[in-house]
Backbone as ProteinMPNN parsed JSONL, in Angstrom:
{"seq_chain_A": "MRNWKPAKLALVAGAAPLLLGLNPAFAAGNDSVLGKWRTPSKHGVVELSRCGESVCGRLVDSDGIKANPDLRDVNNKDTAQRGRKIKGLQIVGGFKAKGNEWVEGQIYNPEDGGTYKATITPAGANSLKLKGCIVWPLCKTQTWTRIP", "coords_chain_A": {"N_chain_A": [[127.965, 80.369, 147.333], [125.64, 77.781, 146.974], [122.254, 77.56, 148.038], [120.625, 74.847, 149.15], [117.434, 73.435, 149.05], [115.547, 71.314, 151.256], [113.882, 69.399, 149.846], [114.989, 69.303, 147.266], [117.557, 68.441, 147.896], [117.011, 65.87, 148.908], [116.038, 64.661, 146.595], [118.319, 64.694, 144.94], [120.047, 63.12, 146.517], [118.658, 60.695, 146.482], [118.823, 60.048, 143.787], [121.499, 59.658, 143.359], [122.642, 56.944, 143.662], [121.632, 55.77, 141.295], [122.774, 57.337, 139.316], [125.415, 56.684, 139.685], [125.452, 54.163, 138.793], [124.642, 52.17, 140.474], [122.494, 49.687, 141.595], [119.772, 49.026, 143.652], [118.808, 46.449, 143.534], [120.955, 44.801, 143.46], [121.982, 44.354, 145.988], [124.172, 43.344, 148.672], [123.2, 40.933, 149.759], [121.869, 39.726, 147.631], [123.917, 39.153, 145.84], [125.058, 37.036, 147.066], [124.264, 34.608, 146.048], [125.708, 34.109, 143.809], [128.087, 32.15, 142.004], [129.524, 28.781, 142.001], [127.52, 25.882, 142.359], [126.595, 22.824, 143.924], [124.211, 20.485, 143.05], [121.629, 18.425, 144.555], [120.999, 16.153, 143.1], [122.373, 13.738, 140.942], [124.98, 14.747, 141.064], [125.127, 17.336, 140.011], [126.458, 20.439, 138.784], [125.966, 23.795, 138.945], [126.531, 26.958, 137.663], [125.968, 30.061, 138.897], [125.427, 33.338, 137.79], [125.479, 36.889, 137.122], [122.991, 38.231, 134.995], [122.351, 40.776, 133.324], [120.052, 42.601, 135.126], [119.335, 40.444, 136.551], [119.779, 37.024, 137.681], [121.381, 34.181, 136.293], [121.822, 30.736, 135.441], [124.086, 28.207, 134.48], [124.428, 24.81, 133.496], [127.213, 23.112, 134.341], [128.453, 20.723, 134.93], [127.858, 17.231, 135.584], [126.811, 13.891, 136.538], [125.865, 12.688, 134.208], [127.041, 14.302, 132.197], [129.714, 13.779, 132.704], [129.817, 11.076, 132.001], [129.109, 11.249, 129.329], [130.312, 13.665, 127.523], [129.168, 14.876, 125.336], [126.475, 14.926, 125.712], [123.051, 15.39, 124.952], [120.08, 17.498, 124.824], [117.762, 15.714, 124.917], [115.234, 15.256, 126.006], [113.739, 17.527, 125.82], [110.743, 19.363, 125.522], [110.273, 20.841, 123.285], [110.878, 19.888, 120.175], [112.722, 20.964, 118.385], [114.775, 21.842, 119.981], [116.145, 19.683, 120.919], [118.664, 18.87, 120.018], [120.625, 20.397, 121.195], [123.541, 20.848, 123.276], [123.876, 19.636, 126.628], [125.859, 20.373, 128.465], [126.873, 23.454, 129.649], [124.435, 24.57, 129.167], [121.953, 26.999, 129.719], [120.022, 26.803, 132.494], [118.707, 28.095, 134.492], [117.029, 31.138, 135.11], [115.709, 34.52, 134.523], [114.985, 35.87, 136.894], [113.832, 38.135, 139.511], [114.993, 40.531, 141.804], [114.168, 40.469, 145.232], [114.262, 41.665, 148.234], [116.445, 39.633, 149.98], [116.105, 37.53, 148.307], [115.68, 35.827, 145.132], [113.152, 35.994, 142.889], [110.264, 34.879, 140.94], [111.464, 33.566, 138.794], [112.734, 31.031, 136.518], [113.352, 27.517, 136.197], [114.888, 25.071, 134.278], [114.532, 21.642, 133.694], [116.519, 19.279, 132.478], [116.205, 16.545, 132.639], [113.483, 15.868, 132.492], [112.56, 17.614, 130.624], [111.007, 19.757, 131.346], [109.998, 23.096, 132.257], [110.001, 25.16, 135.053], [108.429, 27.371, 137.427], [110.401, 29.36, 139.615], [112.195, 30.059, 142.691], [114.928, 31.51, 144.363], [116.607, 31.278, 147.375], [118.949, 32.451, 149.63], [120.541, 30.404, 152.074], [122.32, 30.66, 154.213], [125.939, 31.025, 154.22], [127.005, 29.066, 152.57], [125.015, 27.622, 151.31], [121.953, 27.323, 149.466], [118.444, 27.62, 148.847], [116.532, 26.298, 146.366], [113.519, 26.59, 144.947], [111.217, 24.975, 142.992], [108.286, 25.073, 141.033], [105.493, 23.448, 139.605], [102.899, 24.343, 139.547], [101.717, 26.399, 142.106], [100.382, 24.716, 144.87], [102.191, 22.728, 144.118], [105.172, 22.051, 144.49], [108.758, 21.704, 144.69], [111.558, 21.705, 146.768], [115.006, 22.183, 146.679], [118.186, 21.868, 148.248], [121.056, 23.54, 147.531], [124.586, 23.318, 147.491], [127.407, 25.329, 148.084], [130.287, 25.33, 145.986], [133.609, 25.53, 146.706]], "CA_chain_A": [[127.543, 79.034, 147.679], [124.24, 77.553, 146.646], [121.4, 77.175, 149.156], [119.794, 73.715, 148.74], [116.221, 73.197, 149.816], [115.489, 69.902, 151.641], [113.277, 68.533, 148.831], [115.967, 69.116, 146.19], [118.647, 67.637, 148.438], [116.531, 64.492, 148.978], [115.965, 64.173, 145.229], [119.692, 64.445, 144.496], [120.557, 61.984, 147.289], [117.986, 59.493, 146.006], [119.247, 59.745, 142.423], [122.938, 59.383, 143.32], [122.985, 55.551, 143.329], [121.322, 55.488, 139.904], [123.776, 58.022, 138.51], [126.68, 55.979, 139.847], [125.302, 52.82, 138.241], [124.338, 51.205, 141.528], [121.089, 49.315, 141.599], [119.464, 48.363, 144.91], [118.534, 45.032, 143.299], [122.196, 44.053, 143.627], [122.482, 44.472, 147.355], [125.104, 42.256, 149.006], [122.471, 39.692, 149.982], [121.541, 39.112, 146.354], [125.148, 38.64, 145.247], [125.494, 35.842, 147.783], [123.911, 33.404, 145.298], [126.61, 33.95, 142.677], [129.144, 31.161, 142.173], [129.227, 27.407, 141.59], [126.694, 25.18, 143.337], [126.347, 21.394, 143.723], [122.812, 20.118, 143.233], [121.555, 17.146, 145.26], [120.784, 15.0, 142.216], [123.323, 13.409, 139.879], [126.207, 15.539, 141.213], [125.079, 18.48, 139.111], [127.128, 21.682, 139.153], [125.358, 24.922, 138.254], [127.223, 28.217, 137.943], [125.06, 31.207, 138.89], [126.098, 34.61, 137.542], [124.556, 37.97, 136.772], [122.511, 38.402, 133.623], [121.681, 42.068, 133.425], [119.596, 42.846, 136.491], [118.877, 39.166, 137.074], [120.804, 35.988, 137.76], [121.1, 33.017, 135.464], [122.707, 29.642, 135.788], [124.403, 27.226, 133.449], [124.84, 23.493, 133.957], [128.609, 22.944, 133.91], [128.904, 19.357, 135.139], [126.914, 16.283, 136.196], [127.164, 12.499, 136.244], [125.572, 12.452, 132.793], [128.048, 14.987, 131.383], [130.971, 13.029, 132.867], [129.702, 9.835, 131.229], [129.021, 11.592, 127.91], [130.458, 15.118, 127.386], [128.368, 15.34, 124.206], [125.078, 14.684, 126.082], [122.121, 16.336, 124.327], [118.821, 17.828, 125.498], [116.829, 14.84, 124.193], [113.906, 15.236, 126.629], [113.099, 18.83, 125.688], [109.397, 19.293, 124.962], [110.394, 21.459, 121.964], [111.734, 18.978, 119.403], [113.787, 21.724, 117.73], [115.827, 22.086, 120.967], [116.697, 18.41, 121.384], [120.034, 18.67, 119.57], [121.597, 21.247, 121.899], [124.316, 20.184, 124.324], [123.495, 19.894, 128.015], [126.954, 21.091, 129.13], [126.834, 24.881, 129.37], [123.056, 24.98, 128.92], [121.336, 27.831, 130.753], [118.846, 26.122, 133.044], [118.116, 28.964, 135.509], [117.034, 32.526, 134.657], [114.503, 35.33, 134.567], [114.633, 36.232, 138.269], [113.781, 39.521, 139.979], [115.441, 40.649, 143.19], [113.161, 40.872, 146.224], [114.984, 41.493, 149.491], [117.639, 38.812, 149.726], [115.69, 36.421, 147.46], [115.444, 36.01, 143.713], [111.811, 35.45, 142.701], [109.627, 34.941, 139.62], [112.35, 33.037, 137.767], [112.421, 29.717, 135.98], [114.397, 26.503, 136.132], [114.645, 24.032, 133.281], [115.03, 20.334, 134.115], [116.789, 18.485, 131.276], [115.803, 15.146, 132.831], [112.103, 15.664, 132.04], [112.243, 18.599, 129.596], [110.049, 20.725, 131.871], [110.431, 24.388, 132.793], [109.195, 25.405, 136.242], [108.589, 28.635, 138.146], [111.403, 29.109, 140.649], [112.649, 31.068, 143.642], [116.226, 31.191, 144.977], [116.739, 31.922, 148.675], [120.171, 32.079, 150.357], [120.284, 29.712, 153.339], [123.637, 30.633, 154.834], [127.033, 31.394, 153.321], [127.387, 27.988, 151.664], [123.881, 26.867, 150.782], [120.777, 28.075, 149.049], [117.244, 26.826, 148.596], [115.91, 26.56, 145.088], [112.164, 26.018, 144.958], [110.609, 24.929, 141.673], [106.859, 24.74, 141.12], [104.687, 23.261, 138.404], [101.917, 25.357, 139.902], [101.655, 26.361, 143.563], [101.382, 24.297, 145.835], [102.961, 21.576, 143.648], [106.54, 22.56, 144.461], [109.827, 20.901, 145.275], [112.681, 22.548, 147.165], [116.315, 21.535, 146.78], [119.266, 22.629, 148.869], [122.291, 23.516, 146.753], [125.753, 23.593, 148.327], [128.461, 26.074, 147.375], [131.553, 24.668, 145.687], [134.647, 26.567, 146.875]], "C_chain_A": [[126.045, 78.916, 147.474], [123.467, 77.094, 147.876], [120.434, 76.087, 148.68], [118.582, 73.599, 149.651], [116.136, 71.703, 150.12], [114.92, 68.983, 150.563], [114.251, 68.265, 147.691], [117.113, 68.239, 146.658], [118.239, 66.162, 148.502], [116.465, 63.878, 147.584], [117.355, 63.829, 144.701], [120.262, 63.222, 145.218], [119.933, 60.679, 146.813], [118.431, 59.082, 144.62], [120.714, 59.342, 142.348], [123.27, 57.927, 143.008], [122.705, 55.204, 141.868], [122.351, 56.128, 138.982], [125.121, 57.316, 138.569], [126.616, 54.552, 139.321], [125.027, 51.757, 139.287], [122.845, 50.934, 141.528], [120.792, 48.596, 142.903], [119.163, 46.877, 144.733], [119.779, 44.181, 143.495], [122.813, 44.298, 144.983], [123.325, 43.243, 147.669], [124.396, 40.928, 149.195], [122.143, 38.968, 148.689], [122.774, 38.524, 145.676], [125.596, 37.346, 145.907], [125.142, 34.554, 147.043], [124.852, 33.157, 144.126], [127.7, 32.94, 142.988], [128.714, 29.799, 141.676], [128.552, 26.66, 142.73], [126.513, 23.72, 142.942], [124.875, 21.136, 144.004], [122.746, 18.758, 143.908], [121.359, 15.935, 144.349], [121.859, 14.918, 141.137], [124.572, 14.285, 139.875], [126.271, 16.718, 140.239], [125.847, 19.657, 139.67], [126.53, 22.785, 138.279], [126.135, 26.174, 138.659], [126.231, 29.36, 137.778], [125.875, 32.477, 138.707], [125.041, 35.659, 137.215], [124.226, 37.919, 135.29], [121.707, 39.686, 133.62], [121.314, 42.332, 134.872], [119.1, 41.567, 137.164], [120.071, 38.262, 137.358], [120.384, 34.87, 136.816], [122.104, 31.942, 135.828], [122.857, 28.652, 134.657], [124.841, 25.915, 134.092], [126.249, 23.242, 133.43], [129.127, 21.529, 134.113], [127.777, 18.536, 135.769], [127.424, 14.88, 135.905], [126.959, 12.199, 134.764], [126.603, 13.075, 131.869], [129.394, 14.278, 131.498], [130.957, 11.757, 132.036], [129.697, 10.104, 129.73], [129.102, 13.112, 127.756], [129.63, 15.713, 126.251], [126.861, 15.146, 124.457], [124.18, 15.789, 125.537], [120.814, 16.442, 125.103], [117.66, 17.039, 124.884], [115.418, 14.821, 124.775], [113.15, 16.551, 126.507], [111.744, 18.677, 125.008], [109.34, 19.926, 123.566], [111.377, 20.623, 121.146], [112.89, 19.701, 118.711], [114.981, 21.964, 118.664], [116.575, 20.812, 121.367], [118.135, 18.149, 120.967], [121.063, 19.489, 120.334], [122.274, 20.481, 123.03], [123.821, 20.589, 125.705], [124.589, 20.706, 128.719], [126.946, 22.548, 128.678], [125.437, 25.426, 129.133], [122.542, 25.852, 130.06], [120.059, 27.15, 131.211], [118.107, 26.978, 134.073], [118.143, 30.388, 134.97], [115.717, 33.231, 134.868], [114.072, 35.819, 135.932], [114.591, 37.735, 138.49], [114.21, 39.524, 141.434], [114.281, 41.113, 144.065], [113.787, 40.611, 147.584], [116.243, 40.702, 149.229], [117.315, 37.595, 148.859], [115.697, 36.828, 145.992], [114.14, 35.28, 143.416], [111.382, 35.552, 141.244], [110.538, 34.482, 138.492], [111.867, 31.683, 137.277], [113.624, 28.796, 136.1], [113.954, 25.45, 135.127], [115.273, 22.74, 133.777], [115.254, 19.474, 132.872], [116.366, 17.018, 131.411], [114.382, 14.879, 132.342], [111.672, 16.673, 130.977], [111.265, 19.663, 130.048], [110.706, 21.994, 132.373], [109.456, 24.769, 133.899], [109.453, 26.788, 136.813], [109.527, 28.383, 139.309], [111.692, 30.345, 141.492], [113.984, 30.59, 144.21], [116.335, 31.989, 146.269], [118.056, 31.498, 149.318], [119.81, 31.451, 151.698], [121.597, 29.568, 154.098], [124.696, 30.933, 153.787], [127.299, 30.329, 152.263], [126.233, 27.122, 151.195], [122.765, 27.821, 150.357], [119.646, 27.092, 148.811], [116.697, 27.26, 147.242], [114.582, 25.82, 145.07], [111.601, 26.12, 143.551], [109.18, 24.443, 141.778], [106.261, 24.523, 139.735], [103.595, 24.331, 138.451], [101.795, 25.257, 141.418], [100.386, 25.64, 143.983], [102.204, 23.074, 145.405], [104.406, 22.004, 143.399], [107.512, 21.554, 145.068], [110.982, 21.846, 145.582], [113.932, 21.692, 147.277], [117.262, 22.458, 147.517], [120.514, 22.44, 148.022], [123.43, 23.954, 147.654], [126.842, 24.259, 147.506], [129.693, 25.207, 147.173], [132.642, 25.726, 145.792], [135.521, 26.72, 145.644]], "O_chain_A": [[125.286, 79.839, 147.767], [123.986, 76.313, 148.673], [119.527, 76.365, 147.896], [118.702, 73.658, 150.875], [116.607, 70.894, 149.321], [115.432, 67.879, 150.381], [114.34, 67.14, 147.2], [117.592, 67.387, 145.909], [119.046, 65.291, 148.18], [116.797, 62.706, 147.407], [117.541, 62.782, 144.082], [120.897, 62.377, 144.586], [120.618, 59.658, 146.748], [118.423, 57.894, 144.297], [121.13, 58.738, 141.359], [124.119, 57.684, 142.15], [123.449, 54.432, 141.262], [122.753, 55.531, 137.983], [125.883, 57.348, 137.603], [127.6, 53.815, 139.39], [125.166, 50.565, 139.011], [122.035, 51.86, 141.467], [121.491, 47.641, 143.241], [119.257, 46.117, 145.697], [119.676, 42.967, 143.677], [124.031, 44.433, 145.108], [123.202, 42.216, 147.001], [124.941, 39.888, 148.825], [122.136, 37.738, 148.647], [122.676, 37.497, 145.004], [126.435, 36.632, 145.357], [125.676, 33.497, 147.381], [124.795, 32.093, 143.51], [128.186, 32.881, 144.117], [127.683, 29.659, 141.018], [128.938, 26.775, 143.893], [126.304, 23.41, 141.769], [124.354, 21.513, 145.054], [123.714, 18.0, 143.843], [121.539, 14.801, 144.792], [122.201, 15.918, 140.506], [125.155, 14.54, 138.821], [127.335, 17.05, 139.715], [125.888, 19.86, 140.883], [126.579, 22.723, 137.051], [126.366, 26.42, 139.843], [125.719, 29.607, 136.686], [126.887, 32.678, 139.379], [123.862, 35.345, 137.053], [125.071, 37.605, 134.453], [120.506, 39.672, 133.888], [122.175, 42.291, 135.751], [118.505, 41.623, 138.24], [121.223, 38.688, 137.283], [119.198, 34.646, 136.574], [123.124, 32.223, 136.458], [121.896, 28.305, 133.971], [125.538, 25.912, 135.107], [126.459, 23.166, 132.22], [130.145, 21.162, 133.527], [126.869, 19.078, 136.399], [128.356, 14.7, 135.121], [127.785, 11.534, 134.14], [127.001, 12.467, 130.876], [130.134, 14.181, 130.519], [131.967, 11.396, 131.432], [130.209, 9.303, 128.948], [128.079, 13.79, 127.845], [129.416, 16.924, 126.21], [126.065, 15.196, 123.519], [124.501, 16.972, 125.644], [120.489, 15.586, 125.926], [116.695, 17.624, 124.393], [114.487, 14.402, 124.088], [112.043, 16.681, 127.03], [111.617, 17.944, 124.027], [108.47, 19.59, 122.762], [112.581, 20.653, 121.404], [113.937, 19.098, 118.477], [116.081, 22.257, 118.194], [117.561, 20.891, 122.1], [118.772, 17.262, 121.535], [122.263, 19.296, 120.139], [121.684, 19.598, 123.653], [123.403, 21.726, 125.925], [124.285, 21.624, 129.481], [127.003, 22.842, 127.484], [125.273, 26.627, 128.92], [122.677, 25.493, 131.23], [119.132, 26.944, 130.427], [117.001, 26.628, 134.485], [119.16, 30.819, 134.427], [114.738, 32.64, 135.325], [112.902, 36.153, 136.119], [115.221, 38.506, 137.767], [113.843, 38.636, 142.203], [113.522, 42.011, 143.702], [113.839, 39.468, 148.037], [117.029, 41.056, 148.351], [118.162, 36.717, 148.692], [115.719, 38.012, 145.657], [114.031, 34.079, 143.663], [112.029, 36.208, 140.428], [110.409, 34.948, 137.36], [110.755, 31.249, 137.574], [114.77, 29.246, 136.104], [112.807, 25.003, 135.127], [116.417, 22.738, 134.231], [114.293, 18.99, 132.273], [116.19, 16.329, 130.406], [114.096, 13.794, 131.835], [110.549, 16.604, 130.478], [110.74, 20.405, 129.218], [111.837, 21.969, 132.857], [108.241, 24.71, 133.715], [110.558, 27.319, 136.699], [109.472, 27.322, 139.93], [111.474, 31.486, 141.083], [114.15, 29.406, 144.503], [116.179, 33.21, 146.274], [118.271, 30.305, 149.536], [118.889, 31.905, 152.376], [121.938, 28.483, 154.568], [124.385, 31.077, 152.604], [127.77, 30.65, 151.172], [126.448, 26.003, 150.729], [122.663, 28.953, 150.829], [119.863, 25.898, 148.603], [116.435, 28.44, 147.01], [114.529, 24.594, 145.165], [111.515, 27.209, 142.983], [108.89, 23.508, 142.525], [106.49, 25.307, 138.814], [103.41, 25.106, 137.512], [101.772, 24.154, 141.964], [99.335, 25.975, 143.436], [102.849, 22.447, 146.245], [104.808, 22.279, 142.269], [107.132, 20.681, 145.847], [111.342, 22.686, 144.757], [113.922, 20.622, 147.885], [117.154, 23.681, 147.423], [120.974, 21.316, 147.819], [123.267, 24.85, 148.482], [127.164, 23.831, 146.397], [130.095, 24.453, 148.059], [132.615, 26.714, 145.058], [136.432, 27.547, 145.633]]}, "name": "protein", "num_of_chains": 1, "seq": "MRNWKPAKLALVAGAAPLLLGLNPAFAAGNDSVLGKWRTPSKHGVVELSRCGESVCGRLVDSDGIKANPDLRDVNNKDTAQRGRKIKGLQIVGGFKAKGNEWVEGQIYNPEDGGTYKATITPAGANSLKLKGCIVWPLCKTQTWTRIP"}
């Protein structure tokens, strides 16, 4: 039988989650933001899912999409992007896990064509706070509600 020294045992114990493919960034609190969410404006529905070690979100429905399923990104500041469809468009991404929050991400607003710095914070089992900032302190926070 092998005699393990405390330092080696600690090193092996610390590496075990990495060897098993577990990343502390995906603690249960961070997964709580995954799913479909209703936004407070125009009955938007955003589906948040994992994108590598981050989360991203696609716009899957809204009043505008219901009225015109072929709705395009006509307000995008990049004229080359104006022909892409709004339905299925990734509007949320680039986040890093920090505790139970997702920070340093971005949210794209197809209504004005702007991309803003964003933070996602769970606010209970069925709501989250998404804060978007042009530049701090010029921020706006929305409460999104989980769609079962």
